[in-house]
N, C-alpha and C positions, 0 to 999 in steps of 0.2 A: 409561465416561467416557474412559478412556485411548485407545481407538481413535478416538473423536471428536476428541480433542485432536490426535492424530497426523494425522488427515485434514485438520483445519483448518490445521495447520502446513504440511503439504505443499501445500495449496491456495494459501496465502499465498506460499510460496516460488515456486510456479509463476507466480503473477501478477507477482511481482517480476522473475522471469527474463524473462517475456514483455515487461514494460515496458522493461527494460534493452535487450532485443533490438530493440524498436521504436525506441528512442532511438538505438541504434547505427546502425541502418539509415538513419534520417533523417540522421544526422550524415555517414555515408559518402556518401549521395546528394548532400547539399549540397556536400561537398568535391569530389566527382567533377564535378558540374555547374560548380562554380567553375573547376576545372582546365580543363574543356572550353571554357568561356567565354573564359578567358584565352588559350587556344590558337586562338581563332577558330572553334570548332566548337560553337555553341550550339543547333543545330537538332534534336538528337536527345533521347532520353529514357533515363535510367539508373535502374533499379530494383534493389533489393538483397533477397536472401534470406539473412539472416545477413550474412556478409562476402563473399558471392558476387554479382557484378554481372551483370545482363543489359542489353545495349544494344539499342535499337531506334529506328527512325525516322531513322537517319543515311543520307545519300546513299551509294551504293555506293563512290564514290571517296574517301569520308572515313571509312568504317567502320573500316578497319584502323588508321588514325591515332588515331581516337577510342578504340579498344580498347587501344592502346598507352598512351595517356594515363591511362585509368582504371586499368589494371593497376599503374601507378606510384604511385597514390594510397596514402598510408600507411594500412594497415589492411585493404586489399582483398586477399582471398585468391585469388580467381579471377574471370575475366570472360569473357563470351561475347557474340556478336553475333547478333541475330535479323534476318534479312533478307539481301538481296543484298550481296555484297562484291566490289569490283573487285580482281582478282588483282594481286600484285606484278609490276612490269614485268620482262620478260625480262632476264636478266643477273644478277638476284639469286636466281633459282630454279635448281634443279638439273635442267636439261633435257637430254634425250639427243639432241637434234637436232645433227647435225654441221654445223659452219660452216666455210666456206672462209676461210683466213687472208687478210687484205688484204695487197697488195704493200707493201713498205717505202716509206715516204715520207720526204722530207727534213724534218728537224726544224726547226721555226721557233720563235723565241722570241716569246711574247706577254706583254704586260703586263696582268695582271688589275687591274680597278679596285679601289680600296681598299674594304675592307668597310664597309658602312653600318650604323650603329647607330640604333635607334629607342628612344625613351624613352616610357614610359607614365606618365601623371600618376597619382600615388597617389590612392586613393579619398578623397573628402572625409570629414572627421571632425567637422564642425560641422553643426548642424541645417539651417542655410540652404544649405550646400553639398549635403547629402544631398537636400534638397527640390528643389534645382535639377536634380540628376541624375535624380530621379524624373520631374520635369516634362519634361525633355529626352527621356527614354526613351518616355514616353507620347505626346509630340508626334510623335516619329519613327514609333512603332508603337502606335496606340491599342488598347486592349483591346476586342475586338469579340465580339458574341454572335450566335447564330442568331436570326432575327427572332422577336420576341414570346416568347422563352424565356430561361432562365438558363444555357443551354449555350453555352460559348465556342466560337468557330470555331477551327480549327487555328492560324491566325495570332494570334488573340486569346489562346489558351493559351500560345503561345510568347512573346508580349509580356509576359504576366503572369509567366512563368518568368524572363525576362530581368530584370525588376524585382526579383524575389525574389533572384536571384543577386547583384545590385548591393547590395541591402539587407543580405545576409548579410555583406558586407565592412564595413558601417558599425558604429559603436560599439554594443556589446551592450546598452547602457542605453537606446537609442532605442526608442520605441514608435510604432506606425503605425495610422492609421484609414483604412479603405476605405469610400468613400461612393459609392452608386449613384444615378444620375439617369436618368430616362426621360421620354419624351414621353407625354402622356395619350392613351390609346387607347380602344377601344370599351367597355372595362370601367370607365371612369371613374377617379376619384381612388384608390379602394381597390385596384383592380387595378394601377394604376401604382405605388403604394406597395409592394405585395407583390413585384412584378417587380423593382423597384430594389433591394429588400432581398435577394432571392434572388441577384441578380447580384453584389452586394457580397460576400455570403457565399461564392459560388463563387470569387471572386478571393482572398478571405482564405484559403480552403482551400489554394489553390496556394502562397501565401506560406508557410503553416505546414508544407507538405510539401516545401519547398525551402530549408530553412535557418533559418527563424524559428520561435521557440516560440509556442505558442498565447497565452501571457500577454502577448506583445508586439503582438498584432494584434487590433483591434476592427473591427466593420463596422456600417454602418447604411444604410438606404434613405430617400431624400427624395422619391421619386416624381417628380412634375412640378412641385414647389414652387419650384424654382430654374431657370427657363428659361435657355437659352443666352444668353451675353453675350460680346462681344469675340471672336467667331469660334469659340466653343466649340460642341460639339454637344449637343443636348438629351439624346441617348442617350450617356452617358459614365460612366466610372468614375474617380474621383479617389482618389489615395493621398497621405495627408498625414502628415508627421512631427508627433507630438504630444508 
C-alpha cells in the first residue's frame, strides 16, 4: 500500500505542476500579445514553453522590434524569432568596411519641431463601452472562415486574436458569449446548426488561449435561424458581453 500511496502523491504533484505551467504560459502569452498590440505590432504569434518565448509570423522588418518588446515582459526568461529578420541598419553594427570621412561642412543651426505627444484613450470599464469596442473591432475586421468549414482564415484568426487582446484589458468579472450564424447550405438546417456551433467554438478557443479563462467564455450556434438584417452578413460571428 505504501508504494501505491507514493505513486498517487507523485502523480497528483505532477498534474498540479503541469496545470500551473500551462496557466503561466497562457498568462505570459496574453501579456506578451498585449504589449505587442500596444506597440502597434499585432500581426504575429507568440508561444511559450515554460518562460521561454518563440515569436513567429512577424514581418522581417518588425521581428527584432517584436523580440525586444517580448523580452521586456515581466516573467519572460528568453525569446527567439522563427522566420526572416531584417538586419539592423548599418551604423549600429560592427562592420569592418572602411569609410571615407566626409569633408568638413559649415555648421548650421536648425530648429527642431517641438515633440508631439499622443494620448491613448483608456480601455472601457463598463459593459456598454466594452461591447461598443467589440462591435467596432468586428466591423473593421470581421472574423472570417474558409468556405463551408470551421477553419478560420489567417485574417479571421488575427481578427479574433485582436478582440481577445482587447477583452483581456476589460474588467475581470465580465463574461462573453460567442454566437455563430451561417446561411443554409445543401445540408439543410442540421448542417447549418452544426457549422455555426463549430465556428463559434473555434473563436471561443482563440479567446481562451489569448488571455481569457474558460469560465468567462461560452459559445453557441444558431445556424440560419437569424438571417442578416441591417447590413449584417448571414455568415458571421458575434461576441456579446453577458
